[in-house]
C-alpha positions as CSV (number, residue, x, y, z in Angstrom):
1,M,281.1,201.9,49.6
2,R,279.4,204.2,47.2
3,E,280.9,207.1,45.2
4,G,280.2,209.8,47.7
5,A,281.8,207.9,50.5
6,V,284.8,207.1,48.2
7,A,285.3,210.8,47.5
8,S,285.0,211.7,51.1
9,L,287.5,209.0,52.1
10,N,290.0,210.1,49.4
11,A,289.7,213.7,50.5
12,L,290.3,212.7,54.1
13,L,293.3,210.6,53.2
14,A,294.8,213.5,51.2
15,R,294.8,215.6,54.4
16,I,296.5,213.1,56.7
17,D,300.1,213.8,57.5
18,P,302.1,210.6,57.0
19,G,304.3,211.5,59.9
20,T,301.4,210.8,62.3
21,G,301.5,207.1,61.5
22,V,298.1,207.1,60.0
23,I,297.7,205.6,56.5
24,A,299.2,208.0,53.9
25,P,297.5,208.8,50.6
26,P,298.4,206.5,47.7
27,N,301.5,207.1,45.7
28,P,301.3,208.5,42.2
29,A,301.3,206.0,39.4
30,P,304.7,205.1,38.0
31,A,305.9,206.7,34.9
32,G,304.6,204.9,31.8
33,S,301.4,203.7,33.4
34,R,298.2,204.2,31.6
35,R,294.5,203.5,31.8
36,S,292.1,203.4,28.9
37,D,289.6,205.9,30.3
38,G,292.2,208.5,31.3
39,A,291.3,208.4,35.0
40,A,293.9,208.3,37.7
41,P,294.9,204.6,37.6
42,F,293.5,202.6,40.4
43,E,292.3,205.5,42.6
44,E,289.5,203.3,43.7
45,A,291.7,200.3,44.3
46,V,293.5,201.9,47.3
47,R,290.5,202.3,49.6
48,F,292.3,200.9,52.6
49,E,290.0,199.0,54.8
50,E,291.5,200.3,58.0
51,A,290.6,203.9,57.0
52,A,287.1,203.1,55.7
53,P,283.9,204.0,57.5
54,F,282.5,201.3,59.8
55,E,279.5,200.9,57.6
56,E,281.8,199.3,54.8
57,A,282.5,196.3,57.0
58,A,278.9,195.1,56.9
59,P,278.5,195.0,53.1
60,F,281.9,193.1,52.8
61,E,280.9,190.6,55.4
62,E,277.6,190.1,53.6
63,A,279.4,189.6,50.3
64,V,281.7,187.0,51.8
65,R,278.7,185.2,53.4
66,Y,276.9,185.2,50.0
67,L,279.9,183.8,48.2
68,Y,280.5,181.0,50.7
69,E,276.9,180.1,51.6
70,E,274.6,180.9,48.7
71,L,276.6,179.7,45.7
72,T,276.9,176.1,44.4
73,P,279.5,174.3,46.5
74,G,282.4,172.5,44.8
75,G,284.5,175.3,43.6
76,A,287.1,174.5,40.9
77,A,286.7,170.7,41.4
78,R,283.1,170.8,40.3
79,A,284.0,171.8,36.7
80,V,286.4,168.9,36.4
81,H,283.6,166.6,37.3
82,G,281.5,167.6,34.3
83,A,280.3,171.1,34.3
84,G,283.2,172.3,32.3
85,T,283.5,175.9,31.3
86,G,280.0,176.2,29.8
87,R,278.4,177.9,32.8
88,A,281.3,180.2,33.4
89,R,281.2,181.3,29.8
90,D,277.5,181.9,30.0
91,L,278.0,184.0,33.1
92,L,280.8,186.1,31.5
93,R,278.7,186.5,28.3
94,R,276.0,188.2,30.3
95,L,278.6,190.5,31.7
96,G,280.0,191.5,28.3
97,D,282.9,189.0,28.2
98,P,285.3,190.9,30.5
99,Q,287.8,188.0,30.2
100,N,288.6,189.3,26.7
101,A,289.1,192.9,27.7
102,V,292.9,192.8,28.4
103,P,295.9,190.6,27.4
104,V,296.2,187.7,29.8
105,V,299.0,185.6,31.2
106,H,297.4,182.3,32.2
107,V,299.3,180.0,34.6
108,A,298.6,176.3,35.2
109,G,300.6,173.5,36.9
110,T,300.8,171.5,40.1
111,A,303.4,173.6,42.0
112,G,304.6,177.2,41.8
113,K,301.5,178.6,40.1
114,G,300.9,181.3,42.7
115,S,304.6,182.2,42.8
116,V,305.0,182.5,39.1
117,C,301.9,184.7,38.9
118,A,303.3,186.9,41.7
119,F,306.7,187.3,40.1
120,T,305.2,188.0,36.7
121,A,302.8,190.6,38.0
122,E,305.5,192.4,40.0
123,V,308.0,192.5,37.2
124,L,305.3,193.9,34.8
125,A,304.3,196.5,37.4
126,A,307.9,197.5,37.9
127,H,308.0,198.3,34.2
128,G,305.2,200.8,34.7
129,F,302.2,198.7,33.6
130,R,299.0,198.4,35.5
131,V,298.5,194.8,36.4
132,G,295.7,192.7,37.8
133,A,296.5,189.3,39.4
134,H,294.0,186.6,40.3
135,S,295.2,183.6,42.3
136,S,293.7,181.0,44.6
137,P,293.3,179.8,47.2
138,H,293.7,182.7,49.6
139,A,295.5,182.4,53.0
140,Y,293.8,184.8,55.3
141,S,291.4,187.1,53.3
142,L,289.3,186.7,50.2
143,R,290.7,190.0,49.0
144,E,294.1,188.3,48.4
145,R,292.5,186.6,45.3
146,F,292.2,189.9,43.5
147,R,295.3,192.2,43.4
148,L,295.6,195.5,41.6
149,D,299.2,196.7,41.3
150,G,300.3,194.3,44.0
151,R,297.6,195.2,46.6
152,P,294.6,193.2,47.6
153,V,291.5,194.8,46.1
154,A,289.6,197.2,48.5
155,A,286.6,195.7,50.2
156,G,284.3,198.4,48.8
157,L,285.4,197.8,45.2
158,L,284.9,194.1,45.6
159,V,281.4,194.6,47.0
160,D,280.5,196.9,44.1
161,E,281.6,194.4,41.5
162,L,279.7,191.5,43.2
163,D,276.6,193.7,43.2
164,R,277.0,194.1,39.4
165,L,277.4,190.3,39.0
166,R,274.4,189.2,41.0
167,P,271.7,189.7,38.3
168,A,273.8,187.7,35.9
169,I,274.3,185.0,38.4
170,A,270.5,184.8,38.8
171,A,270.0,184.8,35.1
172,V,272.4,181.8,34.6
173,E,270.4,179.8,37.1
174,R,267.0,180.8,35.5
175,A,268.4,179.6,32.2
176,G,268.7,176.1,33.6
177,L,272.4,175.9,34.0
178,G,272.4,175.7,37.7
179,R,273.7,178.3,40.2
180,P,277.3,179.2,39.5
181,T,280.0,178.0,41.9
182,F,282.1,180.0,44.3
183,F,285.1,179.6,42.0
184,E,283.1,180.5,38.8
185,V,281.9,183.7,40.5
186,T,285.3,184.7,41.9
187,T,286.8,184.2,38.5
188,A,284.2,186.4,37.0
189,L,284.8,189.0,39.7
190,A,288.5,189.0,38.8
191,F,287.9,189.6,35.1
192,G,285.3,192.3,35.9
193,L,287.7,194.1,38.2
194,F,290.5,194.0,35.7
195,A,288.5,195.0,32.6
196,G,289.3,198.6,31.7
197,R,291.7,199.0,34.6
198,V,294.8,197.1,33.7
199,D,297.3,196.6,30.9
200,Y,297.8,193.0,31.7
201,G,295.9,190.3,33.7
202,V,297.7,187.4,35.3
203,I,295.4,184.5,36.0
204,E,296.1,181.3,38.0
205,T,294.0,178.2,37.3
206,G,292.1,176.5,40.0
207,I,292.4,172.7,39.3
208,G,293.7,171.3,36.0
209,G,293.3,173.7,33.1
210,L,291.2,172.3,30.3
211,L,287.9,172.4,32.2
212,D,288.9,175.1,34.7
213,A,286.6,178.1,35.0
214,T,289.6,180.4,34.2
215,N,290.0,178.7,30.8
216,V,287.6,181.1,29.1
217,V,289.9,183.7,27.5
218,D,289.4,183.6,23.7
219,R,292.1,186.2,22.7
220,R,294.8,184.8,20.5
221,D,297.4,186.8,22.4
222,K,296.8,184.9,25.6
223,L,300.2,183.7,26.9
224,A,300.0,180.3,28.7
225,V,302.6,179.3,31.3
226,L,302.9,175.8,32.7
227,T,304.8,175.2,36.0
228,P,306.1,171.9,37.3
229,I,303.5,169.0,37.2
230,G,303.1,166.4,39.9
231,L,300.6,164.1,41.4
232,D,297.7,166.0,43.0
233,H,293.9,165.9,42.6
234,T,294.4,162.5,41.1
235,D,290.7,161.7,41.6
236,L,289.8,164.5,39.2
237,L,292.8,164.7,36.8
238,G,294.0,161.1,36.5
239,G,296.5,159.0,38.3
240,T,299.5,159.5,36.1
241,L,301.7,162.5,35.2
242,P,300.8,162.4,31.5
243,E,297.1,162.4,32.3
244,I,297.5,165.4,34.6
245,A,299.7,167.1,32.0
246,A,296.9,166.7,29.4
247,H,294.6,168.7,31.6
248,K,297.1,171.4,32.3
249,A,298.0,171.7,28.6
250,G,294.4,172.5,28.0
251,I,295.1,176.2,28.6
252,L,297.4,176.5,25.6
253,P,296.0,179.2,23.3
254,R,295.1,178.3,19.7
255,G,297.6,180.1,17.5
256,G,299.1,181.8,20.5
257,L,302.2,181.3,22.7
258,G,303.0,178.9,25.5
259,I,305.9,178.6,27.9
260,S,306.5,175.4,29.9
261,V,309.0,174.3,32.4
262,R,310.7,171.0,31.5
263,N,309.1,168.1,33.5
264,G,310.6,165.0,31.9
265,A,310.2,163.2,28.6
266,A,306.7,161.7,29.2
267,V,305.1,164.9,30.4
268,D,306.9,167.2,27.9
269,E,305.7,164.9,25.0
270,V,302.1,165.4,26.1
271,I,302.5,169.2,26.3
272,A,304.3,169.4,23.0
273,G,301.7,167.2,21.3
274,E,298.8,169.4,22.6
275,A,300.7,172.5,21.5
276,G,301.0,171.0,18.0
277,R,297.3,170.3,17.8
278,R,296.5,173.8,18.8
279,D,299.2,175.5,16.6
280,T,300.7,177.0,19.8
281,G,304.2,178.3,19.6
282,L,305.8,176.5,22.6
283,E,309.0,177.3,24.4
284,F,310.5,175.0,27.1
285,V,312.4,176.4,30.0
286,D,315.1,174.5,31.9
287,A,314.1,175.8,35.4
288,A,316.2,173.1,37.0
289,A,319.4,174.9,36.0
290,A,318.3,178.1,37.7
291,V,317.4,176.1,40.9
292,R,320.9,174.4,40.9
293,E,322.7,177.7,40.5
294,A,320.6,179.7,43.0
295,G,322.1,181.0,46.2
296,T,320.1,180.6,49.4
297,G,320.5,181.3,53.0
298,E,318.8,182.9,56.0
299,C,318.6,186.2,54.2
300,G,316.7,184.7,51.3
301,T,317.3,183.4,47.8
302,V,319.3,184.9,44.9
303,L,318.7,184.0,41.2
304,R,321.9,183.8,39.2
305,L,321.5,184.3,35.5
306,P,324.3,184.8,32.9
307,G,324.5,188.5,32.0
308,W,322.2,189.6,34.8
309,G,324.3,189.1,37.9
310,D,322.7,188.2,41.3
311,L,319.0,188.9,41.4
312,P,317.5,188.8,45.0
313,L,314.1,187.2,45.2
314,G,311.3,188.4,47.5
315,L,310.2,184.8,48.0
316,P,312.7,182.5,49.8
317,G,313.6,179.0,48.8
318,R,315.8,177.5,46.1
319,H,312.7,176.3,44.2
320,Q,311.7,180.0,43.8
321,A,314.6,180.5,41.5
322,G,312.9,178.1,39.0
323,N,309.6,180.0,39.4
324,A,311.3,183.3,38.9
325,V,313.1,182.3,35.7
326,L,309.9,181.0,34.3
327,A,308.2,184.3,35.1
328,L,311.0,186.2,33.5
329,R,310.7,184.2,30.3
330,A,307.0,185.0,30.3
331,V,307.6,188.7,30.7
332,A,310.3,188.6,28.0
333,A,307.9,187.0,25.6
334,L,305.3,189.8,26.3
335,A,308.0,192.4,25.7
336,R,309.0,190.9,22.4
337,R,305.4,190.5,21.2
338,D,304.1,193.9,22.4
339,G,307.1,196.0,21.4
340,W,308.7,197.1,24.6
341,A,312.1,196.4,26.2
342,L,313.0,194.7,29.4
343,D,314.6,197.2,31.9
344,P,317.2,195.4,34.1
345,G,316.4,197.8,37.0
346,A,312.7,197.0,36.8
347,V,313.4,193.3,36.6
348,R,315.5,193.5,39.7
349,A,313.0,195.6,41.6
350,G,310.0,193.4,40.7
351,L,311.7,190.2,41.7
352,A,312.9,191.6,45.0
353,R,309.5,193.0,46.1
354,T,307.5,189.9,45.3
355,A,305.6,188.6,48.3
356,L,302.7,186.1,48.8
357,P,300.8,185.4,52.0
358,G,301.3,181.9,53.2
359,R,304.3,181.1,51.2
360,F,307.3,180.5,53.5
361,E,305.9,183.4,55.5
362,R,308.0,183.9,58.6
363,R,306.2,184.9,61.8
364,S,307.1,185.0,65.5
365,V,305.5,183.3,68.6
366,D,307.2,184.2,71.9
367,G,310.4,184.8,70.1
368,R,310.3,181.6,68.1
369,T,310.4,181.6,64.3
370,V,307.2,180.2,62.9
371,V,307.0,179.5,59.1
372,L,303.5,179.5,57.6
373,D,303.3,177.8,54.3
374,G,300.2,176.4,52.6
375,A,302.0,173.6,50.8
376,H,299.5,170.7,50.6
377,N,301.0,168.0,48.3
378,A,304.2,166.1,48.3
379,L,305.8,168.2,45.5
380,K,305.2,171.5,47.4
381,L,306.1,170.1,50.8
382,A,309.4,168.7,49.5
383,S,310.3,172.3,48.4
384,V,309.4,173.6,51.8
385,A,311.5,170.9,53.5
386,R,314.5,171.7,51.3
387,T,314.2,175.4,52.1
388,V,314.0,174.8,55.8
389,T,317.1,172.7,55.6
390,E,319.0,175.3,53.7
391,L,317.9,178.3,55.8
392,Y,318.2,176.5,59.2
393,P,320.9,173.9,58.8
394,R,321.5,171.4,61.6
395,R,318.3,172.5,63.4
396,I,315.7,170.1,64.7
397,V,312.5,171.3,63.0
398,T,309.0,170.8,64.3
399,W,306.1,170.6,61.9
400,V,302.4,171.4,62.8
401,L,300.4,169.7,60.1
402,A,296.7,169.2,59.0
403,F,295.4,168.2,55.6
404,K,292.1,168.1,53.7
405,H,290.6,164.7,52.9
406,D,291.8,164.5,49.3
407,K,295.5,164.6,50.1
408,D,298.0,161.7,50.0
409,L,299.2,161.7,53.5
410,D,301.9,159.0,53.1
411,A,303.5,160.9,50.2
412,A,303.3,164.2,52.1
413,L,304.9,162.9,55.2
414,R,307.7,161.1,53.3
415,A,308.4,164.4,51.5
416,I,309.2,166.2,54.8
417,A,310.8,163.3,56.7
418,P,314.4,164.4,56.0
419,A,313.7,167.8,57.6
420,A,311.4,166.8,60.4
421,G,312.4,166.2,64.0
422,L,308.8,166.1,65.3
423,V,305.3,166.3,63.8
424,V,302.4,167.7,65.8
425,A,299.3,166.4,64.0
426,T,296.3,168.7,64.3
427,E,293.0,169.5,62.6
428,F,291.0,172.4,61.2
429,G,287.4,173.0,60.4
430,T,286.1,173.6,63.9
431,G,285.1,177.2,63.3
432,P,284.5,179.7,60.5
433,G,286.7,179.9,57.5
434,T,288.7,182.9,56.4
435,D,287.0,186.3,56.4
436,G,284.4,184.8,58.8
437,G,282.6,183.2,55.9
438,G,281.2,179.7,55.7
439,P,282.8,177.0,57.8
440,A,286.2,175.7,56.7
441,P,285.9,172.1,55.3
442,R,286.8,169.7,58.1
443,S,290.3,168.2,57.8
444,R,291.5,164.6,58.0
445,P,291.5,163.4,61.7
446,A,294.8,164.2,63.4
447,E,295.3,160.5,64.1
448,D,295.4,159.9,60.3
449,V,298.2,162.4,60.0
450,A,300.0,160.9,63.0
451,G,299.8,157.4,61.4
452,A,301.4,158.7,58.2
453,A,304.1,160.4,60.2
454,R,304.9,157.2,62.1
455,A,305.0,155.3,58.9
456,A,307.6,157.8,57.6
457,G,309.7,157.3,60.7
458,I,308.9,160.7,62.2
459,P,308.3,161.2,66.0
460,V,304.7,162.5,66.4
461,A,302.4,164.1,68.9
462,V,298.6,164.5,68.5
463,E,296.8,167.7,69.4
464,P,293.5,168.2,67.5
465,D,293.1,171.9,68.5
466,P,295.5,173.9,66.2
467,V,296.3,176.7,68.7
468,A,297.1,174.0,71.4
469,A,299.2,172.2,68.7
470,L,301.2,175.4,68.1
471,R,301.8,175.8,71.9
472,R,302.9,172.2,72.1
473,A,305.3,172.6,69.1
474,R,306.7,175.7,70.8
475,T,307.4,173.8,74.0
476,A,309.0,170.9,72.1
477,T,311.2,172.9,69.7
478,P,314.8,173.7,70.7
479,T,315.8,177.4,70.9
480,G,316.9,178.6,67.5
481,A,315.0,176.1,65.5
482,P,311.9,177.0,63.5
483,I,308.4,175.6,63.7
484,V,306.7,175.0,60.3
485,V,302.9,175.2,60.0
486,S,301.8,173.6,56.7
487,G,299.4,171.2,55.0
488,S,296.6,173.5,54.2
489,F,295.8,177.2,53.9
490,H,292.8,176.5,56.2
491,L,295.3,175.6,59.0
492,L,297.2,178.9,58.3
493,A,294.0,180.9,58.7
494,A,293.2,179.1,61.9
495,L,296.6,180.2,63.4
496,D,296.9,183.6,61.8
497,A,296.0,185.4,65.0
498,A,298.4,183.3,67.1
499,A,301.5,184.3,65.2
500,R,302.6,187.9,64.7
501,P,304.8,189.1,61.8
502,A,308.5,188.6,62.5
503,P,311.3,191.2,61.9
504,S,313.5,190.6,58.9
505,P,316.3,188.1,59.7
506,C,318.7,190.4,57.8
507,P,319.8,194.1,58.2
């Protein structure tokens, strides 16, 4: 959408009466917010797609097609195979190095990265700062990867930024470096969208850390945050926890600050050693204590911290207490460094309003609760299983599962076995991916998932079509028990239309 159309749309929005049910104009910026050019913060970031002229849809669809189909495939994994950060840095250099335009919180780890990013961004925003957050993968729409003040970026703004990037993408290829990947370009999009618009950027790594395309920020004031580390992407990062930790610790800033959850002696030693080599001031956080003390039930999860009282979390699950306390330590470090004070009310508000698509997202199908969660490795699935058990005690839970080819099925199915009454094994990749872009990568055959379920002692049914699998789960699940859809964000996208948002379980 070009400037004239934006102005017309904003004028139209300003005239709409909120009482009609039509989208209301954006709220004014919170007190204390600021933007370097003096413009109204994020006026352009609230171009709601549902109010945009029809002609905006075509450029966005073309942008999605270009990203999925015309860029080098391989995403974040390709860099770990050998491309490193060189091509990403060359692309950003041609764009004026937007990655160094604002202070960055950089988050790596095996589990909890997206949640820590979301908690951090919301607490910062609640303090009146303008915040950009970049996370991956997305669940339903590409726009989820780029959030400005908690909202997915508007389609028109994303199209405009991609148009600005295209000449630089072509120049990188002409220079003999190869065409940039989807992940390198979406990372550059995030940095470009945030430059000059935000006070803080919160950036999630793709795979690993050291060679990840997000690991290009040169500012000494970058704050690195490391979440729990487990076995995932072992073909790329190594087959042991210390090997994987070495990749993750590669984001620690030289002469800067780092915060890491405690993982165990072997992993902590690797992280501390890398911090010493980089002269990084490192702080370890005992997130396990917060997890033990958390309160959880059908209405959600409460973080309990000495001196803070009970802090309700917007993301359910006992494990989210650990993610929240890690995010709070990161925000506190920023406050100390940058000379502002934590506001208890803002902390409470930010934690409570944090939300993420596809993370224990409760939906409804014919009156049955369906939980959509993109957990795709044993560490994450174990957290989902514990949450299901605590929120729905003594219920027989049915799981609808599909996985990509690189996942350890045996470990994944063992992780959910204590909370699984039945697994319906299914597949994805039979149609377009999210946003109608390129086709989703085909999953492991449903029979492979079924074999791992049987080995874990879980009753299993096989239904390759995901919509039919959800119907079968609904029929097999007792009244009052939930259905959990998990294993891949691609499966969630395939079932998005089949499950509608559910009302809150609490008054």
